[in-house]
DRENNUKE-277467 format. One line per 5 residues: their letters; for each residue x, y, z of N, C-alpha, C. Coordinates in steps of 0.05 Angstrom, whole numbers, padded with zeros to 5 digits. Example, Ala and Ser with C-alpha at 12.3 -4.5 7.8 and 13.67 -1.06 7.14 Angstrom:
AS> 00264:-00114:00156:00246:-00090:00156:00264:-00066:00156 ~ 00257:-00045:00142:00273:-00021:00143:00258:00001:00157
END
This chain:
MVRKH> -00307:00145:-00029:-00309:00130:-00004:-00285:00111:-00001 ~ -00275:00109:00023:-00253:00092:00028:-00263:00064:00034 ~ -00251:00044:00021:-00259:00017:00026:-00255:00009:00055 ~ -00274:-00006:00065:-00271:-00015:00093:-00254:-00041:00094 ~ -00257:-00057:00074:-00242:-00082:00074:-00229:-00086:00046
VNRVM> -00204:-00094:00047:-00190:-00099:00022:-00180:-00128:00024 ~ -00186:-00143:00003:-00177:-00171:00003:-00147:-00171:-00002 ~ -00133:-00184:00016:-00104:-00186:00015:-00096:-00215:00013 ~ -00077:-00220:-00003:-00066:-00247:-00005:-00040:-00247:00010 ~ -00041:-00257:00035:-00017:-00259:00052:-00018:-00284:00068
PATRV> 00005:-00294:00077:00004:-00317:00094:-00012:-00312:00119 ~ -00025:-00332:00129:-00042:-00329:00153:-00026:-00328:00179 ~ -00002:-00339:00180:00013:-00339:00204:00032:-00315:00206 ~ 00038:-00307:00230:00056:-00284:00234:00084:-00291:00223 ~ 00094:-00315:00229:00120:-00323:00220:00121:-00322:00189
GRIVV> 00100:-00332:00176:00099:-00332:00147:00101:-00303:00136 ~ 00086:-00285:00148:00086:-00257:00138:00113:-00244:00142 ~ 00126:-00250:00165:00153:-00239:00170:00173:-00250:00150 ~ 00172:-00275:00144:00190:-00287:00125:00185:-00275:00097 ~ 00160:-00273:00089:00154:-00262:00062:00163:-00233:00061
GILLI> 00158:-00217:00082:00167:-00189:00083:00197:-00186:00080 ~ 00211:-00202:00095:00240:-00200:00094:00251:-00209:00067 ~ 00239:-00230:00056:00248:-00239:00029:00242:-00218:00008 ~ 00220:-00204:00010:00214:-00183:-00009:00234:-00160:-00006 ~ 00241:-00153:00018:00261:-00131:00022:00288:-00139:00011
IGGIL> 00297:-00164:00017:00322:-00173:00006:00322:-00174:-00024 ~ 00299:-00184:-00035:00297:-00184:-00065:00297:-00156:-00076 ~ 00286:-00137:-00062:00286:-00109:-00071:00314:-00097:-00071 ~ 00330:-00105:-00051:00357:-00095:-00050:00373:-00106:-00074 ~ 00366:-00129:-00083:00378:-00141:-00107:00363:-00133:-00132
GFLPV> 00350:-00110:-00132:00333:-00101:-00154:00347:-00096:-00180 ~ 00373:-00094:-00180:00387:-00090:-00205:00388:-00116:-00222 ~ 00382:-00139:-00209:00382:-00164:-00224:00356:-00167:-00239 ~ 00356:-00183:-00261:00331:-00188:-00276:00311:-00202:-00258 ~ 00286:-00197:-00263:00262:-00208:-00249:00257:-00194:-00222
LGFWM> 00278:-00189:-00207:00274:-00175:-00182:00272:-00145:-00187 ~ 00260:-00130:-00169:00258:-00101:-00174:00258:-00086:-00148 ~ 00263:-00060:-00150:00264:-00043:-00127:00236:-00039:-00115 ~ 00215:-00045:-00131:00187:-00043:-00121:00182:-00063:-00098 ~ 00199:-00083:-00095:00195:-00103:-00074:00201:-00092:-00046
IPLGF> 00217:-00071:-00044:00224:-00061:-00017:00200:-00049:-00003 ~ 00185:-00030:-00016:00161:-00020:-00001:00140:-00042:00003 ~ 00138:-00061:-00015:00119:-00082:-00011:00127:-00099:00013 ~ 00152:-00104:00016:00162:-00119:00040:00155:-00105:00065 ~ 00160:-00078:00066:00153:-00063:00090:00123:-00063:00095
LVLSV> 00107:-00063:00074:00078:-00064:00077:00069:-00090:00089 ~ 00081:-00112:00080:00074:-00138:00091:00083:-00140:00121 ~ 00107:-00129:00127:00116:-00129:00154:00100:-00111:00173 ~ 00088:-00091:00161:00073:-00072:00178:00048:-00084:00190 ~ 00039:-00107:00180:00015:-00120:00191:00021:-00129:00220
DFPAV> 00045:-00137:00226:00051:-00149:00252:00064:-00130:00272 ~ 00071:-00106:00264:00084:-00088:00283:00067:-00063:00287 ~ 00056:-00060:00312:00036:-00039:00318:00045:-00011:00310 ~ 00069:-00003:00316:00077:00025:00310:00077:00030:00280 ~ 00086:00011:00265:00086:00014:00236:00058:00011:00225
RRFRR> 00042:-00005:00237:00014:-00009:00228:-00001:00018:00231 ~ 00003:00032:00253:-00010:00058:00257:-00002:00078:00235 ~ 00024:00079:00229:00034:00096:00208:00022:00089:00181 ~ 00021:00063:00175:00009:00054:00150:-00020:00062:00148 ~ -00035:00058:00170:-00063:00064:00170:-00068:00094:00166
EQEVK> -00052:00111:00179:-00054:00140:00176:-00049:00148:00147 ~ -00030:00135:00134:-00024:00141:00106:-00046:00131:00088 ~ -00059:00108:00094:-00081:00099:00079:-00105:00118:00080 ~ -00110:00129:00104:-00132:00148:00107:-00126:00173:00092 ~ -00101:00184:00094:-00094:00208:00079:-00097:00204:00049
LGRWW> -00088:00181:00040:-00090:00175:00011:-00119:00173:00003 ~ -00135:00160:00019:-00164:00157:00012:-00178:00184:00011 ~ -00172:00202:00030:-00184:00228:00030:-00175:00245:00007 ~ -00149:00243:00000:-00139:00257:-00023:-00152:00247:-00049 ~ -00156:00221:-00051:-00169:00209:-00074:-00198:00219:-00077
QRRNA> -00212:00220:-00054:-00239:00230:-00055:-00240:00259:-00064 ~ -00223:00276:-00053:-00222:00304:-00062:-00215:00307:-00091 ~ -00197:00291:-00100:-00188:00292:-00128:-00211:00284:-00146 ~ -00225:00263:-00140:-00248:00254:-00156:-00271:00275:-00155 ~ -00276:00287:-00132:-00296:00307:-00130:-00289:00331:-00147
NKKKH> -00264:00339:-00147:-00255:00362:-00163:-00257:00356:-00193 ~ -00251:00332:-00200:-00253:00324:-00228:-00282:00325:-00237 ~ -00300:00314:-00220:-00328:00313:-00227:-00339:00342:-00229 ~ -00331:00358:-00210:-00340:00386:-00209:-00330:00401:-00234 ~ -00305:00396:-00241:-00293:00409:-00265:-00307:00400:-00291
SEETD> -00313:00374:-00292:-00326:00364:-00317:-00355:00374:-00319 ~ -00368:00378:-00297:-00395:00390:-00298:-00395:00419:-00307 ~ -00374:00434:-00298:-00371:00462:-00306:-00365:00464:-00336 ~ -00350:00446:-00347:-00343:00448:-00375:-00365:00438:-00393 ~ -00384:00422:-00382:-00406:00412:-00398:-00428:00434:-00402
I> -00428:00454:-00386:-00448:00475:-00387:-00444:00494:-00410
END
């Protein structure tokens, strides 16, 4: 089952989210430095996607696809484990 609500820790204001998103992307670009990492780039885009409708739709579509894939994967694992137990 896909979660309906996910607790997110993000700034409540739009300006705050945009600033955090941009800082994450800039930090990701400097990922070769210690402490910063390239993982910050997709996280920055994820934070920014909350405020931009076109990107939000794309993010939501990907969340749904990932959730459905995860459900099929778990169902196949369960089915496979039941077959091997017999």
